[in-house]
Structure formats: structure tokens, C-alpha cells
mmJSON file of the N, C-alpha and C atoms, coordinates in Angstrom:
{"data_MODEL":{"atom_site":{
"group_PDB":["ATOM","ATOM","ATOM","ATOM","ATOM","ATOM","ATOM","ATOM","ATOM","ATOM","ATOM","ATOM","ATOM","ATOM","ATOM","ATOM","ATOM","ATOM","ATOM","ATOM","ATOM","ATOM","ATOM","ATOM","ATOM","ATOM","ATOM","ATOM","ATOM","ATOM","ATOM","ATOM","ATOM","ATOM","ATOM","ATOM","ATOM","ATOM","ATOM","ATOM","ATOM","ATOM","ATOM","ATOM","ATOM","ATOM","ATOM","ATOM","ATOM","ATOM","ATOM","ATOM","ATOM","ATOM","ATOM","ATOM","ATOM","ATOM","ATOM","ATOM","ATOM","ATOM","ATOM","ATOM","ATOM","ATOM","ATOM","ATOM","ATOM","ATOM","ATOM","ATOM","ATOM","ATOM","ATOM","ATOM","ATOM","ATOM","ATOM","ATOM","ATOM","ATOM","ATOM","ATOM","ATOM","ATOM","ATOM","ATOM","ATOM","ATOM","ATOM","ATOM","ATOM","ATOM","ATOM","ATOM","ATOM","ATOM","ATOM","ATOM","ATOM","ATOM","ATOM","ATOM","ATOM","ATOM","ATOM","ATOM","ATOM","ATOM","ATOM","ATOM","ATOM","ATOM","ATOM","ATOM","ATOM","ATOM","ATOM","ATOM","ATOM","ATOM","ATOM","ATOM","ATOM","ATOM","ATOM","ATOM","ATOM","ATOM","ATOM","ATOM","ATOM","ATOM","ATOM","ATOM","ATOM","ATOM","ATOM","ATOM","ATOM","ATOM","ATOM","ATOM","ATOM","ATOM","ATOM","ATOM","ATOM","ATOM","ATOM","ATOM","ATOM","ATOM","ATOM","ATOM","ATOM","ATOM","ATOM","ATOM","ATOM","ATOM","ATOM","ATOM","ATOM","ATOM","ATOM","ATOM","ATOM","ATOM","ATOM","ATOM","ATOM","ATOM","ATOM","ATOM","ATOM","ATOM","ATOM","ATOM","ATOM","ATOM","ATOM","ATOM","ATOM","ATOM","ATOM","ATOM","ATOM","ATOM","ATOM","ATOM","ATOM","ATOM","ATOM","ATOM","ATOM","ATOM","ATOM","ATOM","ATOM"],
"id":[1,2,3,4,5,6,7,8,9,10,11,12,13,14,15,16,17,18,19,20,21,22,23,24,25,26,27,28,29,30,31,32,33,34,35,36,37,38,39,40,41,42,43,44,45,46,47,48,49,50,51,52,53,54,55,56,57,58,59,60,61,62,63,64,65,66,67,68,69,70,71,72,73,74,75,76,77,78,79,80,81,82,83,84,85,86,87,88,89,90,91,92,93,94,95,96,97,98,99,100,101,102,103,104,105,106,107,108,109,110,111,112,113,114,115,116,117,118,119,120,121,122,123,124,125,126,127,128,129,130,131,132,133,134,135,136,137,138,139,140,141,142,143,144,145,146,147,148,149,150,151,152,153,154,155,156,157,158,159,160,161,162,163,164,165,166,167,168,169,170,171,172,173,174,175,176,177,178,179,180,181,182,183,184,185,186,187,188,189,190,191,192,193,194,195,196,197,198,199,200,201],
"type_symbol":["N","C","C","N","C","C","N","C","C","N","C","C","N","C","C","N","C","C","N","C","C","N","C","C","N","C","C","N","C","C","N","C","C","N","C","C","N","C","C","N","C","C","N","C","C","N","C","C","N","C","C","N","C","C","N","C","C","N","C","C","N","C","C","N","C","C","N","C","C","N","C","C","N","C","C","N","C","C","N","C","C","N","C","C","N","C","C","N","C","C","N","C","C","N","C","C","N","C","C","N","C","C","N","C","C","N","C","C","N","C","C","N","C","C","N","C","C","N","C","C","N","C","C","N","C","C","N","C","C","N","C","C","N","C","C","N","C","C","N","C","C","N","C","C","N","C","C","N","C","C","N","C","C","N","C","C","N","C","C","N","C","C","N","C","C","N","C","C","N","C","C","N","C","C","N","C","C","N","C","C","N","C","C","N","C","C","N","C","C","N","C","C","N","C","C","N","C","C","N","C","C"],
"label_atom_id":["N","CA","C","N","CA","C","N","CA","C","N","CA","C","N","CA","C","N","CA","C","N","CA","C","N","CA","C","N","CA","C","N","CA","C","N","CA","C","N","CA","C","N","CA","C","N","CA","C","N","CA","C","N","CA","C","N","CA","C","N","CA","C","N","CA","C","N","CA","C","N","CA","C","N","CA","C","N","CA","C","N","CA","C","N","CA","C","N","CA","C","N","CA","C","N","CA","C","N","CA","C","N","CA","C","N","CA","C","N","CA","C","N","CA","C","N","CA","C","N","CA","C","N","CA","C","N","CA","C","N","CA","C","N","CA","C","N","CA","C","N","CA","C","N","CA","C","N","CA","C","N","CA","C","N","CA","C","N","CA","C","N","CA","C","N","CA","C","N","CA","C","N","CA","C","N","CA","C","N","CA","C","N","CA","C","N","CA","C","N","CA","C","N","CA","C","N","CA","C","N","CA","C","N","CA","C","N","CA","C","N","CA","C","N","CA","C","N","CA","C","N","CA","C","N","CA","C","N","CA","C","N","CA","C"],
"label_alt_id":[null,null,null,null,null,null,null,null,null,null,null,null,null,null,null,null,null,null,null,null,null,null,null,null,null,null,null,null,null,null,null,null,null,null,null,null,null,null,null,null,null,null,null,null,null,null,null,null,null,null,null,null,null,null,null,null,null,null,null,null,null,null,null,null,null,null,null,null,null,null,null,null,null,null,null,null,null,null,null,null,null,null,null,null,null,null,null,null,null,null,null,null,null,null,null,null,null,null,null,null,null,null,null,null,null,null,null,null,null,null,null,null,null,null,null,null,null,null,null,null,null,null,null,null,null,null,null,null,null,null,null,null,null,null,null,null,null,null,null,null,null,null,null,null,null,null,null,null,null,null,null,null,null,null,null,null,null,null,null,null,null,null,null,null,null,null,null,null,null,null,null,null,null,null,null,null,null,null,null,null,null,null,null,null,null,null,null,null,null,null,null,null,null,null,null,null,null,null,null,null,null],
"label_comp_id":["UNK","UNK","UNK","UNK","UNK","UNK","UNK","UNK","UNK","UNK","UNK","UNK","UNK","UNK","UNK","UNK","UNK","UNK","UNK","UNK","UNK","UNK","UNK","UNK","UNK","UNK","UNK","UNK","UNK","UNK","UNK","UNK","UNK","UNK","UNK","UNK","UNK","UNK","UNK","UNK","UNK","UNK","UNK","UNK","UNK","UNK","UNK","UNK","UNK","UNK","UNK","UNK","UNK","UNK","UNK","UNK","UNK","UNK","UNK","UNK","UNK","UNK","UNK","UNK","UNK","UNK","UNK","UNK","UNK","UNK","UNK","UNK","UNK","UNK","UNK","UNK","UNK","UNK","UNK","UNK","UNK","UNK","UNK","UNK","UNK","UNK","UNK","UNK","UNK","UNK","UNK","UNK","UNK","UNK","UNK","UNK","UNK","UNK","UNK","UNK","UNK","UNK","UNK","UNK","UNK","UNK","UNK","UNK","UNK","UNK","UNK","UNK","UNK","UNK","UNK","UNK","UNK","UNK","UNK","UNK","UNK","UNK","UNK","UNK","UNK","UNK","UNK","UNK","UNK","UNK","UNK","UNK","UNK","UNK","UNK","UNK","UNK","UNK","UNK","UNK","UNK","UNK","UNK","UNK","UNK","UNK","UNK","UNK","UNK","UNK","UNK","UNK","UNK","UNK","UNK","UNK","UNK","UNK","UNK","UNK","UNK","UNK","UNK","UNK","UNK","UNK","UNK","UNK","UNK","UNK","UNK","UNK","UNK","UNK","UNK","UNK","UNK","UNK","UNK","UNK","UNK","UNK","UNK","UNK","UNK","UNK","UNK","UNK","UNK","UNK","UNK","UNK","UNK","UNK","UNK","UNK","UNK","UNK","UNK","UNK","UNK"],
"label_asym_id":["A","A","A","A","A","A","A","A","A","A","A","A","A","A","A","A","A","A","A","A","A","A","A","A","A","A","A","A","A","A","A","A","A","A","A","A","A","A","A","A","A","A","A","A","A","A","A","A","A","A","A","A","A","A","A","A","A","A","A","A","A","A","A","A","A","A","A","A","A","A","A","A","A","A","A","A","A","A","A","A","A","A","A","A","A","A","A","A","A","A","A","A","A","A","A","A","A","A","A","A","A","A","A","A","A","A","A","A","A","A","A","A","A","A","A","A","A","A","A","A","A","A","A","A","A","A","A","A","A","A","A","A","A","A","A","A","A","A","A","A","A","A","A","A","A","A","A","A","A","A","A","A","A","A","A","A","A","A","A","A","A","A","A","A","A","A","A","A","A","A","A","A","A","A","A","A","A","A","A","A","A","A","A","A","A","A","A","A","A","A","A","A","A","A","A","A","A","A","A","A","A"],
"label_entity_id":["1","1","1","1","1","1","1","1","1","1","1","1","1","1","1","1","1","1","1","1","1","1","1","1","1","1","1","1","1","1","1","1","1","1","1","1","1","1","1","1","1","1","1","1","1","1","1","1","1","1","1","1","1","1","1","1","1","1","1","1","1","1","1","1","1","1","1","1","1","1","1","1","1","1","1","1","1","1","1","1","1","1","1","1","1","1","1","1","1","1","1","1","1","1","1","1","1","1","1","1","1","1","1","1","1","1","1","1","1","1","1","1","1","1","1","1","1","1","1","1","1","1","1","1","1","1","1","1","1","1","1","1","1","1","1","1","1","1","1","1","1","1","1","1","1","1","1","1","1","1","1","1","1","1","1","1","1","1","1","1","1","1","1","1","1","1","1","1","1","1","1","1","1","1","1","1","1","1","1","1","1","1","1","1","1","1","1","1","1","1","1","1","1","1","1","1","1","1","1","1","1"],
"label_seq_id":[1,1,1,2,2,2,3,3,3,4,4,4,5,5,5,6,6,6,7,7,7,8,8,8,9,9,9,10,10,10,11,11,11,12,12,12,13,13,13,14,14,14,15,15,15,16,16,16,17,17,17,18,18,18,19,19,19,20,20,20,21,21,21,22,22,22,23,23,23,24,24,24,25,25,25,26,26,26,27,27,27,28,28,28,29,29,29,30,30,30,31,31,31,32,32,32,33,33,33,34,34,34,35,35,35,36,36,36,37,37,37,38,38,38,39,39,39,40,40,40,41,41,41,42,42,42,43,43,43,44,44,44,45,45,45,46,46,46,47,47,47,48,48,48,49,49,49,50,50,50,51,51,51,52,52,52,53,53,53,54,54,54,55,55,55,56,56,56,57,57,57,58,58,58,59,59,59,60,60,60,61,61,61,62,62,62,63,63,63,64,64,64,65,65,65,66,66,66,67,67,67],
"pdbx_PDB_ins_code":[null,null,null,null,null,null,null,null,null,null,null,null,null,null,null,null,null,null,null,null,null,null,null,null,null,null,null,null,null,null,null,null,null,null,null,null,null,null,null,null,null,null,null,null,null,null,null,null,null,null,null,null,null,null,null,null,null,null,null,null,null,null,null,null,null,null,null,null,null,null,null,null,null,null,null,null,null,null,null,null,null,null,null,null,null,null,null,null,null,null,null,null,null,null,null,null,null,null,null,null,null,null,null,null,null,null,null,null,null,null,null,null,null,null,null,null,null,null,null,null,null,null,null,null,null,null,null,null,null,null,null,null,null,null,null,null,null,null,null,null,null,null,null,null,null,null,null,null,null,null,null,null,null,null,null,null,null,null,null,null,null,null,null,null,null,null,null,null,null,null,null,null,null,null,null,null,null,null,null,null,null,null,null,null,null,null,null,null,null,null,null,null,null,null,null,null,null,null,null,null,null],
"Cartn_x":[1.287,2.395,1.568,1.995,1.386,1.66,0.978,1.304,0.635,1.614,0.849,0.683,-0.356,-0.854,-1.027,-0.144,-0.473,-0.242,-0.614,-0.57,0.456,1.433,2.776,2.176,2.824,2.811,2.46,2.833,2.414,1.315,0.315,-0.865,-0.686,0.492,0.613,0.569,0.091,-0.107,0.991,1.438,3.08,2.65,3.244,3.134,4.56,4.334,5.419,5.353,6.458,6.557,7.133,6.964,7.9,8.955,8.509,9.357,10.759,10.719,11.702,12.354,11.706,11.915,12.247,10.832,10.885,9.34,9.729,8.883,8.994,7.694,7.753,6.579,6.531,5.407,4.628,3.391,2.466,2.555,2.982,2.962,1.393,0.878,-0.213,-1.046,-2.348,-3.121,-4.256,-4.36,-5.7,-6.277,-7.342,-8.401,-7.84,-7.523,-7.192,-8.18,-7.883,-8.923,-9.463,-9.012,-9.291,-9.253,-9.502,-9.221,-8.447,-7.541,-6.664,-5.524,-4.72,-3.316,-2.52,-1.523,-0.741,0.586,1.067,2.686,3.578,4.49,5.135,6.311,6.737,8.054,9.124,9.685,10.281,10.306,8.882,8.402,7.592,7.559,6.626,4.955,4.548,3.013,2.623,1.265,0.9,-0.729,-1.166,-2.568,-3.538,-4.345,-5.068,-6.733,-6.862,-8.576,-9.348,-8.994,-9.519,-8.646,-8.906,-7.998,-8.96,-8.478,-9.376,-9.47,-10.563,-10.64,-9.308,-9.144,-7.929,-8.291,-9.479,-9.551,-9.393,-9.339,-9.124,-7.33,-6.697,-5.234,-4.514,-3.531,-2.684,-3.277,-3.096,-4.037,-2.817,-3.007,-2.218,-2.991,-2.754,-3.784,-2.925,-3.394,-2.869,-2.688,-1.443,-1.459,-0.614,-0.536,-0.137,0.784,1.999,3.01,2.878,2.758,2.466,3.858,4.442,5.882,6.95],
"Cartn_y":[3.432,4.692,4.998,6.152,6.926,6.034,5.804,5.324,6.283,6.689,7.214,5.853,5.771,4.784,5.833,5.135,6.204,4.822,5.209,4.288,4.666,3.856,4.334,4.417,4.583,4.743,3.484,2.447,1.092,0.538,1.408,0.874,-0.069,-0.155,-1.016,-0.179,-0.556,0.18,0.182,1.495,1.628,2.248,1.813,2.406,3.026,4.33,5.145,5.369,4.608,4.968,6.393,7.267,8.311,8.307,7.756,7.702,6.744,6.044,4.948,5.395,6.19,6.587,5.387,4.672,3.529,3.347,3.578,3.266,1.875,1.041,-0.472,-0.451,-1.583,-1.732,-2.813,-2.55,-4.014,-5.265,-6.132,-7.404,-8.563,-8.234,-9.134,-8.303,-8.52,-7.991,-9.193,-9.166,-10.196,-9.782,-9.83,-9.886,-10.47,-9.42,-9.58,-9.425,-9.772,-9.885,-8.367,-7.176,-5.996,-5.215,-5.662,-5.117,-5.85,-5.05,-5.545,-5.566,-6.499,-6.754,-6.814,-5.759,-5.599,-6.153,-6.961,-7.43,-6.425,-5.762,-5.164,-6.002,-5.483,-6.032,-6.597,-5.724,-6.086,-7.115,-7.393,-8.688,-7.861,-6.658,-6.013,-6.391,-6.785,-6.783,-5.525,-4.783,-3.763,-4.204,-3.545,-4.087,-2.649,-2.606,-1.118,-1.393,-0.643,-1.082,-0.879,0.106,0.423,1.049,0.692,0.984,1.9,3.357,3.847,3.671,3.737,3.382,4.304,3.557,4.03,5.347,5.83,7.227,8.412,8.029,8.86,8.844,8.046,8.071,9.354,9.632,9.28,9.93,9.329,9.269,8.746,9.744,8.931,8.701,7.187,6.702,5.797,5.489,4.702,3.128,2.588,1.378,0.781,-0.515,-1.087,-2.327,-2.319,-3.398,-4.584,-5.738,-6.849,-7.851,-7.538,-8.335,-7.54],
"Cartn_z":[10.519,9.86,8.197,7.895,6.793,5.94,4.863,3.319,2.238,1.477,0.089,-0.958,-1.245,-2.467,-3.493,-4.951,-5.961,-7.25,-8.11,-9.595,-10.413,-10.629,-11.391,-12.805,-14.175,-15.471,-15.882,-15.527,-15.971,-15.563,-14.473,-14.183,-12.87,-12.21,-10.94,-9.779,-8.601,-7.503,-6.929,-6.412,-5.355,-4.229,-3.17,-1.818,-1.298,-0.959,-0.533,1.202,1.678,3.288,3.444,3.687,3.699,4.968,6.342,7.196,7.129,5.819,5.739,4.163,3.589,2.401,1.337,1.693,0.747,-0.373,-1.237,-2.59,-3.325,-2.93,-3.576,-4.235,-5.254,-6.332,-5.042,-5.292,-4.713,-5.715,-5.007,-5.77,-5.672,-4.29,-4.001,-3.101,-3.286,-2.448,-2.077,-0.755,0.043,0.992,1.082,2.465,3.644,4.676,5.942,6.972,8.236,9.041,9.379,8.96,9.783,8.1,7.032,5.705,4.879,3.611,2.878,3.324,2.984,3.215,1.8,1.775,0.496,0.838,-0.111,0.11,-1.122,-0.369,-1.167,-1.967,-3.097,-3.769,-2.664,-1.971,-0.857,0.214,0.403,1.114,2.39,2.515,3.425,3.358,4.303,4.229,4.966,4.645,5.471,5.228,6.621,6.479,6.443,5.37,5.638,5.816,6.443,7.032,5.799,4.918,3.554,2.331,1.266,0.117,-0.901,-0.821,-1.741,-3.242,-3.896,-5.291,-6.072,-7.351,-8.151,-8.504,-8.677,-9.266,-8.385,-6.744,-6.034,-5.6,-5.922,-5.568,-6.454,-6.116,-4.965,-3.825,-2.784,-1.12,-0.34,0.761,2.292,2.969,3.473,4.229,5.461,6.311,7.565,7.558,7.746,7.304,8.599,8.88,10.182,9.46,9.867,9.275,9.7,9.046,9.414,9.77,8.637,8.419,7.48],
"occupancy":[1.0,1.0,1.0,1.0,1.0,1.0,1.0,1.0,1.0,1.0,1.0,1.0,1.0,1.0,1.0,1.0,1.0,1.0,1.0,1.0,1.0,1.0,1.0,1.0,1.0,1.0,1.0,1.0,1.0,1.0,1.0,1.0,1.0,1.0,1.0,1.0,1.0,1.0,1.0,1.0,1.0,1.0,1.0,1.0,1.0,1.0,1.0,1.0,1.0,1.0,1.0,1.0,1.0,1.0,1.0,1.0,1.0,1.0,1.0,1.0,1.0,1.0,1.0,1.0,1.0,1.0,1.0,1.0,1.0,1.0,1.0,1.0,1.0,1.0,1.0,1.0,1.0,1.0,1.0,1.0,1.0,1.0,1.0,1.0,1.0,1.0,1.0,1.0,1.0,1.0,1.0,1.0,1.0,1.0,1.0,1.0,1.0,1.0,1.0,1.0,1.0,1.0,1.0,1.0,1.0,1.0,1.0,1.0,1.0,1.0,1.0,1.0,1.0,1.0,1.0,1.0,1.0,1.0,1.0,1.0,1.0,1.0,1.0,1.0,1.0,1.0,1.0,1.0,1.0,1.0,1.0,1.0,1.0,1.0,1.0,1.0,1.0,1.0,1.0,1.0,1.0,1.0,1.0,1.0,1.0,1.0,1.0,1.0,1.0,1.0,1.0,1.0,1.0,1.0,1.0,1.0,1.0,1.0,1.0,1.0,1.0,1.0,1.0,1.0,1.0,1.0,1.0,1.0,1.0,1.0,1.0,1.0,1.0,1.0,1.0,1.0,1.0,1.0,1.0,1.0,1.0,1.0,1.0,1.0,1.0,1.0,1.0,1.0,1.0,1.0,1.0,1.0,1.0,1.0,1.0,1.0,1.0,1.0,1.0,1.0,1.0],
"B_iso_or_equiv":[0.0,0.0,0.0,0.0,0.0,0.0,0.0,0.0,0.0,0.0,0.0,0.0,0.0,0.0,0.0,0.0,0.0,0.0,0.0,0.0,0.0,0.0,0.0,0.0,0.0,0.0,0.0,0.0,0.0,0.0,0.0,0.0,0.0,0.0,0.0,0.0,0.0,0.0,0.0,0.0,0.0,0.0,0.0,0.0,0.0,0.0,0.0,0.0,0.0,0.0,0.0,0.0,0.0,0.0,0.0,0.0,0.0,0.0,0.0,0.0,0.0,0.0,0.0,0.0,0.0,0.0,0.0,0.0,0.0,0.0,0.0,0.0,0.0,0.0,0.0,0.0,0.0,0.0,0.0,0.0,0.0,0.0,0.0,0.0,0.0,0.0,0.0,0.0,0.0,0.0,0.0,0.0,0.0,0.0,0.0,0.0,0.0,0.0,0.0,0.0,0.0,0.0,0.0,0.0,0.0,0.0,0.0,0.0,0.0,0.0,0.0,0.0,0.0,0.0,0.0,0.0,0.0,0.0,0.0,0.0,0.0,0.0,0.0,0.0,0.0,0.0,0.0,0.0,0.0,0.0,0.0,0.0,0.0,0.0,0.0,0.0,0.0,0.0,0.0,0.0,0.0,0.0,0.0,0.0,0.0,0.0,0.0,0.0,0.0,0.0,0.0,0.0,0.0,0.0,0.0,0.0,0.0,0.0,0.0,0.0,0.0,0.0,0.0,0.0,0.0,0.0,0.0,0.0,0.0,0.0,0.0,0.0,0.0,0.0,0.0,0.0,0.0,0.0,0.0,0.0,0.0,0.0,0.0,0.0,0.0,0.0,0.0,0.0,0.0,0.0,0.0,0.0,0.0,0.0,0.0,0.0,0.0,0.0,0.0,0.0,0.0],
"pdbx_formal_charge":[null,null,null,null,null,null,null,null,null,null,null,null,null,null,null,null,null,null,null,null,null,null,null,null,null,null,null,null,null,null,null,null,null,null,null,null,null,null,null,null,null,null,null,null,null,null,null,null,null,null,null,null,null,null,null,null,null,null,null,null,null,null,null,null,null,null,null,null,null,null,null,null,null,null,null,null,null,null,null,null,null,null,null,null,null,null,null,null,null,null,null,null,null,null,null,null,null,null,null,null,null,null,null,null,null,null,null,null,null,null,null,null,null,null,null,null,null,null,null,null,null,null,null,null,null,null,null,null,null,null,null,null,null,null,null,null,null,null,null,null,null,null,null,null,null,null,null,null,null,null,null,null,null,null,null,null,null,null,null,null,null,null,null,null,null,null,null,null,null,null,null,null,null,null,null,null,null,null,null,null,null,null,null,null,null,null,null,null,null,null,null,null,null,null,null,null,null,null,null,null,null],
"auth_seq_id":[1,1,1,2,2,2,3,3,3,4,4,4,5,5,5,6,6,6,7,7,7,8,8,8,9,9,9,10,10,10,11,11,11,12,12,12,13,13,13,14,14,14,15,15,15,16,16,16,17,17,17,18,18,18,19,19,19,20,20,20,21,21,21,22,22,22,23,23,23,24,24,24,25,25,25,26,26,26,27,27,27,28,28,28,29,29,29,30,30,30,31,31,31,32,32,32,33,33,33,34,34,34,35,35,35,36,36,36,37,37,37,38,38,38,39,39,39,40,40,40,41,41,41,42,42,42,43,43,43,44,44,44,45,45,45,46,46,46,47,47,47,48,48,48,49,49,49,50,50,50,51,51,51,52,52,52,53,53,53,54,54,54,55,55,55,56,56,56,57,57,57,58,58,58,59,59,59,60,60,60,61,61,61,62,62,62,63,63,63,64,64,64,65,65,65,66,66,66,67,67,67],
"auth_comp_id":["UNK","UNK","UNK","UNK","UNK","UNK","UNK","UNK","UNK","UNK","UNK","UNK","UNK","UNK","UNK","UNK","UNK","UNK","UNK","UNK","UNK","UNK","UNK","UNK","UNK","UNK","UNK","UNK","UNK","UNK","UNK","UNK","UNK","UNK","UNK","UNK","UNK","UNK","UNK","UNK","UNK","UNK","UNK","UNK","UNK","UNK","UNK","UNK","UNK","UNK","UNK","UNK","UNK","UNK","UNK","UNK","UNK","UNK","UNK","UNK","UNK","UNK","UNK","UNK","UNK","UNK","UNK","UNK","UNK","UNK","UNK","UNK","UNK","UNK","UNK","UNK","UNK","UNK","UNK","UNK","UNK","UNK","UNK","UNK","UNK","UNK","UNK","UNK","UNK","UNK","UNK","UNK","UNK","UNK","UNK","UNK","UNK","UNK","UNK","UNK","UNK","UNK","UNK","UNK","UNK","UNK","UNK","UNK","UNK","UNK","UNK","UNK","UNK","UNK","UNK","UNK","UNK","UNK","UNK","UNK","UNK","UNK","UNK","UNK","UNK","UNK","UNK","UNK","UNK","UNK","UNK","UNK","UNK","UNK","UNK","UNK","UNK","UNK","UNK","UNK","UNK","UNK","UNK","UNK","UNK","UNK","UNK","UNK","UNK","UNK","UNK","UNK","UNK","UNK","UNK","UNK","UNK","UNK","UNK","UNK","UNK","UNK","UNK","UNK","UNK","UNK","UNK","UNK","UNK","UNK","UNK","UNK","UNK","UNK","UNK","UNK","UNK","UNK","UNK","UNK","UNK","UNK","UNK","UNK","UNK","UNK","UNK","UNK","UNK","UNK","UNK","UNK","UNK","UNK","UNK","UNK","UNK","UNK","UNK","UNK","UNK"],
"auth_asym_id":["A","A","A","A","A","A","A","A","A","A","A","A","A","A","A","A","A","A","A","A","A","A","A","A","A","A","A","A","A","A","A","A","A","A","A","A","A","A","A","A","A","A","A","A","A","A","A","A","A","A","A","A","A","A","A","A","A","A","A","A","A","A","A","A","A","A","A","A","A","A","A","A","A","A","A","A","A","A","A","A","A","A","A","A","A","A","A","A","A","A","A","A","A","A","A","A","A","A","A","A","A","A","A","A","A","A","A","A","A","A","A","A","A","A","A","A","A","A","A","A","A","A","A","A","A","A","A","A","A","A","A","A","A","A","A","A","A","A","A","A","A","A","A","A","A","A","A","A","A","A","A","A","A","A","A","A","A","A","A","A","A","A","A","A","A","A","A","A","A","A","A","A","A","A","A","A","A","A","A","A","A","A","A","A","A","A","A","A","A","A","A","A","A","A","A","A","A","A","A","A","A"],
"auth_atom_id":["N","CA","C","N","CA","C","N","CA","C","N","CA","C","N","CA","C","N","CA","C","N","CA","C","N","CA","C","N","CA","C","N","CA","C","N","CA","C","N","CA","C","N","CA","C","N","CA","C","N","CA","C","N","CA","C","N","CA","C","N","CA","C","N","CA","C","N","CA","C","N","CA","C","N","CA","C","N","CA","C","N","CA","C","N","CA","C","N","CA","C","N","CA","C","N","CA","C","N","CA","C","N","CA","C","N","CA","C","N","CA","C","N","CA","C","N","CA","C","N","CA","C","N","CA","C","N","CA","C","N","CA","C","N","CA","C","N","CA","C","N","CA","C","N","CA","C","N","CA","C","N","CA","C","N","CA","C","N","CA","C","N","CA","C","N","CA","C","N","CA","C","N","CA","C","N","CA","C","N","CA","C","N","CA","C","N","CA","C","N","CA","C","N","CA","C","N","CA","C","N","CA","C","N","CA","C","N","CA","C","N","CA","C","N","CA","C","N","CA","C","N","CA","C","N","CA","C","N","CA","C","N","CA","C"],
"pdbx_PDB_model_num":[1,1,1,1,1,1,1,1,1,1,1,1,1,1,1,1,1,1,1,1,1,1,1,1,1,1,1,1,1,1,1,1,1,1,1,1,1,1,1,1,1,1,1,1,1,1,1,1,1,1,1,1,1,1,1,1,1,1,1,1,1,1,1,1,1,1,1,1,1,1,1,1,1,1,1,1,1,1,1,1,1,1,1,1,1,1,1,1,1,1,1,1,1,1,1,1,1,1,1,1,1,1,1,1,1,1,1,1,1,1,1,1,1,1,1,1,1,1,1,1,1,1,1,1,1,1,1,1,1,1,1,1,1,1,1,1,1,1,1,1,1,1,1,1,1,1,1,1,1,1,1,1,1,1,1,1,1,1,1,1,1,1,1,1,1,1,1,1,1,1,1,1,1,1,1,1,1,1,1,1,1,1,1,1,1,1,1,1,1,1,1,1,1,1,1,1,1,1,1,1,1]
}}}
């Protein structure tokens, strides 16, 4: 699924999923088998093969929903 990553005014990473019209702050980041796993405030876990550096945000990237 396509996910837009950006930094909010408080400096927190935020993920926006357009197909679900969902925007949540990232509360946890861990290394997974195939890249980084981000946990959103609503409990969703999204796996990214790579996360762009903060300087390149906002950016739309491909992610896989784990839970």
C-alpha cells in the first residue's frame, strides 16, 4: 500500500494512508526482517523496505501492513 511519510510541527513522524483516509503518528520504530517496522498510534504495524531520511520528507513510499 502507498503511505505518505512526513514530519509534523512537533517533529514527530506521521504516516498518512490515502486509501483509508488515515493519518496517525508513529509511536515506535524497530528493525524487521525486510526493513523497518513502524507502529502507528492506532496499533497498525507497517513494514517499509527503506525509510527516507528526514530531509527528504514528505514522501510517498510503499509499505506492507503487518497488523
